[in-house]
C-alpha positions as CSV (number, residue, x, y, z in Angstrom):
1,Q,13.3,8.3,10.2
2,V,9.5,8.1,9.8
3,Q,7.2,4.8,11.8
4,L,4.7,3.4,9.1
5,V,1.6,1.9,11.1
6,E,-0.4,-0.2,8.3
7,S,-4.1,-0.7,9.3
8,G,-7.6,-1.5,7.5
9,G,-7.0,-4.9,6.8
10,G,-9.5,-7.9,7.5
11,L,-11.3,-11.0,6.5
12,V,-13.8,-9.9,3.2
13,Q,-15.6,-12.3,1.0
14,A,-14.6,-12.0,-3.1
15,G,-16.0,-9.3,-4.7
16,G,-16.0,-6.9,-1.8
17,S,-14.0,-4.3,-0.8
18,L,-11.3,-2.9,1.8
19,R,-9.6,0.1,2.4
20,L,-5.7,-0.1,3.8
21,S,-4.5,3.6,5.6
22,C,-1.0,3.9,6.8
23,A,-0.5,5.7,9.2
24,A,2.9,8.0,9.3
25,S,4.9,9.2,12.7
26,S,4.9,13.0,11.4
27,R,4.3,15.4,8.8
28,T,7.3,15.1,7.7
29,S,6.0,11.7,5.7
30,S,5.2,14.3,2.7
31,S,9.3,14.6,1.7
32,Y,8.2,10.7,0.9
33,A,6.8,8.8,-2.0
34,M,4.6,5.4,-1.3
35,A,3.9,2.5,-2.5
36,W,2.2,-0.9,-0.9
37,F,3.1,-4.6,-1.8
38,R,1.9,-7.1,-0.6
39,Q,3.2,-10.8,0.8
40,A,1.3,-14.1,0.4
41,P,2.7,-17.2,2.2
42,G,5.1,-18.9,0.2
43,K,5.2,-15.7,-1.8
44,E,8.1,-13.2,-2.9
45,R,6.8,-9.8,-1.9
46,E,5.5,-8.4,-4.8
47,F,5.0,-4.5,-5.8
48,V,1.3,-3.1,-5.9
49,A,0.8,0.3,-6.3
50,A,3.2,3.4,-5.0
51,I,2.9,7.2,-5.9
52,T,4.3,10.5,-5.5
53,R,5.4,13.5,-3.0
54,S,1.5,14.8,-3.6
55,G,-0.6,12.7,-4.9
56,G,0.7,13.4,-8.7
57,S,2.0,10.4,-10.3
58,T,0.9,7.3,-9.2
59,Y,1.3,3.1,-10.5
60,Y,-0.2,0.5,-9.9
61,T,0.8,-3.4,-10.9
62,D,-1.3,-5.0,-13.8
63,S,-3.0,-7.2,-12.1
64,V,-4.8,-4.5,-9.9
65,K,-5.4,-2.2,-12.4
66,G,-8.6,-0.7,-12.3
67,R,-9.5,-2.2,-9.0
68,F,-6.9,-0.8,-6.5
69,T,-6.4,2.7,-5.6
70,I,-3.7,4.6,-3.9
71,S,-4.3,8.0,-2.3
72,R,-2.8,10.1,0.1
73,D,-3.7,12.7,2.2
74,N,-0.4,14.8,3.5
75,A,-2.5,17.0,5.5
76,K,-3.2,13.9,8.2
77,N,-0.3,11.9,7.4
78,T,-1.8,8.9,5.7
79,V,-1.8,7.0,2.8
80,Y,-4.4,4.4,1.4
81,L,-5.2,2.1,-0.7
82,Q,-8.9,1.0,-1.8
83,M,-9.5,-2.3,-2.5
84,N,-12.3,-3.1,-4.7
85,S,-13.3,-6.3,-6.4
86,L,-11.3,-8.4,-4.1
87,K,-10.3,-11.5,-4.8
88,P,-9.2,-14.3,-3.1
89,E,-5.7,-14.3,-4.6
90,D,-5.4,-10.9,-3.4
91,T,-5.5,-12.3,0.7
92,A,-1.7,-10.7,1.4
93,V,0.2,-8.9,4.3
94,Y,-0.1,-5.8,3.3
95,Y,2.9,-3.2,3.6
96,C,2.9,-0.1,3.3
97,A,6.7,2.0,2.3
98,A,8.3,5.2,2.1
99,R,11.1,6.7,-0.5
100,L,12.4,9.5,0.5
101,I,13.8,10.4,-3.9
102,N,10.6,11.8,-5.7
103,T,10.5,8.4,-7.6
104,I,8.2,5.5,-7.7
105,P,9.8,2.3,-8.4
106,S,8.8,-1.4,-8.4
107,S,11.5,-3.0,-6.3
108,P,11.2,-3.4,-2.4
109,S,14.8,-3.0,-2.5
110,Q,14.0,0.6,-3.5
111,Y,12.1,1.5,0.1
112,N,13.5,2.9,3.0
113,Y,11.2,2.5,5.7
114,W,8.4,-0.2,6.1
115,G,5.6,-0.9,8.2
116,Q,4.3,-4.0,9.9
117,G,1.7,-5.1,7.6
118,T,-2.2,-5.7,7.7
119,Q,-3.6,-9.3,6.8
120,V,-5.9,-8.9,4.0
121,T,-8.0,-12.6,4.0
122,V,-10.9,-12.6,0.5
123,S,-12.8,-15.5,0.9
124,S,-14.6,-17.8,-1.7
């Protein structure tokens, strides 16, 4: 069991940047592959980005590729999502998720642990 807490969300103008953080409850988070998902009002939860245990591999959905960067610092038990060139369509609640098996699928059903979410709102 691992507890995940997201932070760093807020209101930003289009073209701006935010850096989300996902803090895990203990160092055991280094044993997990991690991912970010997002969910906008009235829409299904969608995959954003994922990263393997050591950070050696990453995977992004096409809509954020080149704008968002996922990274992790296992010494700090933290995963990050750097979001640049934000667009209004990026507005959503962003969730981090953890998976014990060290692969990074895009399906939310393949992740075992979830944070509570942090709101990102991008104004035009």
